[in-house]
C-alpha positions in Angstrom: -4.9 22.0 11.4 -4.3 18.4 12.0 -6.4 16.9 14.6 -5.7 15.1 17.8 -7.7 12.5 19.5 -8.8 12.7 23.0 -10.8 11.3 25.1 -14.5 11.9 23.5 -12.6 9.8 19.5 -15.2 6.6 19.3 -15.1 4.2 16.7 -19.1 3.5 15.7 -20.4 1.8 12.8 -22.9 4.2 10.7 -26.0 2.2 9.5 -26.6 5.2 7.7 -23.8 5.3 6.1 -22.9 1.5 6.1 -19.9 2.2 7.4 -17.0 2.5 10.3 -16.9 5.5 11.7 -14.7 7.8 14.0 -17.5 10.5 16.6 -14.5 12.4 16.8 -16.6 14.6 19.8 -20.5 16.0 19.5 -19.8 17.6 16.0 -17.7 15.7 13.9 -18.0 12.4 12.3 -15.3 10.6 9.7 -17.1 8.5 7.7 -13.8 5.3 6.9 -15.0 3.7 3.2 -14.6 0.0 5.4 -18.1 -2.0 4.8 -19.5 -4.0 7.5 -18.7 -7.3 5.8 -14.9 -6.5 6.1 -14.9 -5.2 10.3 -14.3 -8.0 13.4 -17.3 -8.5 15.2 -16.3 -4.9 17.9 -16.6 -3.0 15.3 -20.2 -2.8 15.2 -20.4 -2.1 18.4 -19.8 1.9 19.6 -16.0 1.0 21.3 -13.3 3.9 22.5 -10.8 5.2 20.2 -8.1 3.4 22.8 -4.7 5.0 23.5 -3.1 2.1 21.5 -5.5 3.4 18.4 -3.9 7.0 19.7 -0.6 6.1 19.3 -0.9 4.4 16.0 -3.1 7.0 14.2 -0.2 10.1 16.3 3.1 7.8 14.9 1.6 7.7 11.2 0.6 11.5 11.1 4.5 12.0 11.7 5.2 9.7 9.4 2.7 11.6 7.1 3.5 15.0 7.4 7.0 14.1 6.8 7.1 12.2 3.6 4.3 13.4 1.6 3.5 17.2 0.0 -0.3 16.9 1.7 -2.8 19.0 3.0 -3.3 18.4 6.9 -7.4 17.4 5.4 -5.4 14.7 3.1 -3.0 13.5 6.0 -5.6 13.2 8.4 -7.9 10.8 6.5 -4.8 9.1 5.1 -4.2 8.8 8.1 -7.8 7.8 10.0 -8.3 5.1 7.6 -5.2 3.2 8.3 -6.0 3.2 11.7 -9.7 2.0 11.4 -8.3 -0.6 8.4 -5.3 -1.9 11.1 -7.6 -2.5 14.3 -10.6 -3.1 12.9 -10.7 -5.1 9.6 -11.0 -8.9 9.9 -7.4 -10.8 9.1 -6.9 -11.4 5.4 -4.8 -14.1 3.2 -2.8 -12.8 1.0 -3.6 -12.3 -2.3 -0.2 -11.6 -4.0 -0.9 -13.6 -7.4 -2.4 -9.8 -8.7 0.5 -8.2 -8.3 4.2 -8.9 -10.2 7.2 -9.8 -7.9 9.5 -7.3 -6.9 13.4 -8.4 -7.2 14.5 -6.1 -4.8 13.8 -6.4 -1.0 12.2 -4.4 1.7 11.4 -3.5 4.7 8.1 -3.1 5.4 6.9 -1.4 8.0 3.1 1.0 8.4 3.0 4.2 7.0 5.3 3.3 4.5 4.4 3.6 1.0 5.6 1.3 -2.2 4.8 0.4 -5.6 2.9 -2.0 -6.7 2.9 -3.6 -10.6 0.0 -4.4 -11.8 -1.6 -5.3 -15.8 1.2 -3.5 -16.5 0.8 0.2 -14.3 1.8 0.9 -10.7 0.3 1.9 -8.1 1.3 3.6 -5.3 -0.3 2.2 -1.3 1.1 2.7 2.2 1.3 -0.4 4.3 -0.5 -0.5 7.1 0.4 -3.4 9.3 3.6 -5.6 8.4 3.8 -9.8 9.4 7.2 -11.8 8.8 6.3 -12.1 5.1 3.3 -10.3 4.2 2.2 -6.6 4.5 -1.8 -4.8 4.5 -1.3 -2.5 1.8 -4.2 0.3 2.1 -4.4 1.5 -2.0 -3.3 5.0 -2.4 -4.1 5.1 -5.9 -7.2 6.1 -7.1 -7.8 1.8 -8.7 -6.4 -0.8 -9.3 -7.5 -3.1 -11.9 -7.0 -6.1 -10.7 -8.6 -8.7 -13.8 -11.2 -7.7 -15.7 -13.6 -8.1 -13.2 -12.3 -6.9 -9.9 -10.4 -3.5 -9.2 -9.4 -2.4 -6.0 -10.3 1.7 -5.2 -9.0 4.0 -3.1 -8.4 2.9 0.9 -9.4 -0.8 -0.2 -6.5 -2.7 1.0 -5.4 -5.8 0.1 -2.2 -8.1 2.3 0.3 -9.3 -0.6 3.5 -10.8 0.3 6.4 -8.7 0.7 7.8 -9.8 -2.9 5.2 -8.2 -4.3 6.6 -4.1 -3.1 8.8 -2.5 -5.6 10.1 0.6 -4.3 9.5 3.7 -4.6 11.0 5.4 -7.7 14.4 7.9 -6.9 13.3 11.5 -8.8 16.1 11.7 -10.7 17.7 15.0 -11.9 19.0 15.9 -14.6 21.7 18.6 -14.6 23.7 20.1 -17.5 26.9 20.5 -17.3 
């Protein structure tokens, strides 16, 4: 069952775990992976899960259930983390130099999936926020090794220029004649 927002939902910083969380009522709390250093100042105090946040979250739920074969819990986890990243993270500068350029021009929008190519590997990402030239993407792969000392893990975000977004490989079907 997909969780739908209600007026009890609140953003708050969970000091015990050192991450942003969403209180989903009196008995449930969702912990994001986002630590204080990546968050805007407003994320450090209790704030409402606004109508704008709810609309973004519901739109993502709709898009994800149509495009991915995941459990409801996984879809909710993706949508809540993406909503948190979209509204509560500090703006980032693009760090495109880690990724290979794509030969294909793409259209980017929140919830759309792409691959990034880094060090010979393809990693799946989801667009969280898009601008004229760059998009903030969230890692869906377990990890992406950017360099010998820097690795991104699942749900971390990075901003990249649109020319680094590779369309997903089309599933090829071979039919014997």
